N, C-alpha and C positions, 0 to 999 in steps of 0.2 A: 635960189637959182630957179630959173623958169624955164619950162619947155619952149622950145622954138614954135613961132606963131604958126607955122605950116602944118603943125599937126591937128589944127581945130578944122579946117576945111577938109582935110583928110578923113577926119572923123565923122563929120556930117555926111560926108559922101558914102561912107562903108556903112552907117544906119540906114540908108536907102538902100543899098545893094545887099544887106542881110537877108530881108525876106526871099530875095530871088536866088541867093545861094542855098539858103535852108531848102527852098522849093526842091533844088536838085540833088540833095543828099539821097545817098542810096544804101548807106551804111558805114562802119567804123573799121578802121585798118587792123584791129586785133580786139580781143576780149576784155583787155586793161587798159588800153588807150583810146581817149577820146578826143585828142587834140587834132589829129590828122582825119580828115573827112573824104573817103572816096565819093567822088560825085561824077555824074555824065558831064563830059566837056560841053556838050551842047546846053546844058540847063545851067550850069555854074558858070556865073560871069567873071569868077575869079581863076576859072582853069583856063590854060594855054598849052598850045602844042600837043592837041590831043590828049590832054589829063596829064602829060609828063611834066607838068610844072601847075602847080596848085597853091594859090594864096589863101591865108586865112586871117580873120581879124575880128577882135573883140573889143567892145568899149563898154565899161559897166560902172554905173554911178549909183551908190548907195547910201543914205541917210541914216545916221544911227542915233540913238539918244539914250544914254546910261545914268543911272544914280545909285550910287552906293553898292554897285555890284562887284566892286573891287574891295573896299575896306568895311564895307557894311556898318558904317557910321554914319547916319543923317546928320550930326552935329559938326562933322568936318567936310567942308568943301574941297574935295581931293580933285586933283588934275585928272582922274580919270571921270569925274563927274560933268556931265555936259552933252552936247550935241556936236556932231562933226559930219561932215562928207568924206566918204572914201570912194577913190576914183582908181580905175585901172584900165590899161589900154594893152593889148597884145597884138602882134602883127608876125607872121609865120609864113614860112615857104617850103613845101615839099616838093621835092624833085626826084622822079622815078624813071631812069631812062631806058630801064628793062624791068620785066615783072618781079624780079627777084632782089631787086636793089631799090633801097628808099634813103634819101638823105632829107634831112628835115632840120630846121632852125626857127626858133620862136624867140622874139625878144618882147620884154614885158615893161612897162612903167606903170609905178604904183604910188599914189599920193594920198595923205589924210590932210584934209584941208578945214580950216577955221576951228580947230578943236585946241585944247588947253594942254594937251599931253605932248611931252616931247617928240620932235618929229625923227626920232631915231629908232629904227625898229627894234621892238622888244622892250624899250624902255618904258615901266609904268605901264606895261602891257599894250603899248600903242604899237598899230600896224607901221607907222612911219613912213618916210618917204624913200623911194629907191627909184630913181627917176628914171632909168633906163638899165636894163641888164639882159642877160641870156638866161631864159627860162628853161628852154629845151635846146639841145643841139646833138644829135644822134646819127649813126648810120645803122641801118638795118639789112640784114641779109636773110630773106624769107619768100618763099612763095609756097604756101601750105596747100595749094591745088597740085603741086608737082612732088612735094618732099615735105614730111611732117616736122622737120626741124627749122627753127629760125634764131638767129642771134641778133640782138641790138646791143649798142656800145655806145655810151655817151651819156649825157645829162638828159633824163627823160621822166615821165610820169609813172610812178607803180600804184597801183589801185587794186588792194586786196582786202577782202572780208567787209566790214563795215567803215573802212577808211582810216579808222582813229589809229591804229598801230602803223600801218603801212599804207598810206594814201596821200593824195595831194591836197587834201582838205581845202576845198576849192572856196569854202565860206570865208577863209581868210582873203584879206585883199591882195597879198602877193602870192598867196597859195605855197605849195610846196613842189619841189622837185628833185631828184635824186641823180647823183653821178654813179652810173650803175653799169653792169655787164649782166645782160639776161640771155639765158638759152631756154627757149620754148619747145613745147612738142604738142602737136595737135594730132590727136588719135581720132578713132572712130568714136564721136560722141564725148568726148573729153579731152582736155588740156592740161598741161603741168607746166610751170615756171620754175627755173632754178637760178637764183641770182645772188650777186653780191653787191651793195649798195652802201651809199651814205648821204644823208640829205645836204643839199646845198643851204649853207648858212647865208642869210640876207645880209648885206654889209651898205650902207648909204655912202655912195660916192665911190664905191670900189666894186671889183668884179666879186660876184656871190662865189664863194669858194665853199668846198667841202674837206673832210679830212681824207678822201681817198686819193685825190689828184691835187698835189700841191697846196694842201689846205694851210692855214696859219697856225692852226691848233692840231695836236694829233692825241690829246688825252681825253677826250670828251666821250670816248667810247661809244662813238656814232656810227662806226663801221659794223655792218651787220650782213650776215647771209641767209638765205630761207630757200625753202621749196614751198609752192602753193598750187593748189589744183582745185 
């Protein structure tokens, strides 16, 4: 299965637009979210309606070369030995009609090219192929200038600590997102998050599901809650 050919002109145009978009960035939407960038509408060519509608895009291509880092046996040529390309494309849109309401959706396509590993995510430690899926899709009620509380519901990124236990792990090709409900409090000089979540599991050719919202498995013990400050 191949991607539609119209994606390639779009990717090329976004590569040229990216430096201009970065020049207009003024900050991030919260302490733990880096997907939605608040930008000056005049400086960001992907911002429309006075900043009420903002698009974001990412195209990443990475070459990897691995040898014996899976079975540690140089006498055996494993499917995990070799080199390949990993490609990732993301396209998102943030809609903020009023200061206290944000709706965000982000799609992602991820491919592993020219490798000997299976193209199934997770098989023989492969990143695999997930042609296009919903990476983020949430609604957020928050205006920390007026109220210290905020609420975010839906598929979202959670980044805490060194990101190994609870984090998006962006070094992975398809990264990680969570189906979660998060309540935030922003005080004077500190913030605290309370959340219930579960990671979305990557499925090739299917909607990426989690155990929290109509997942295909419920015995993996992946639903967890926490407080972080």
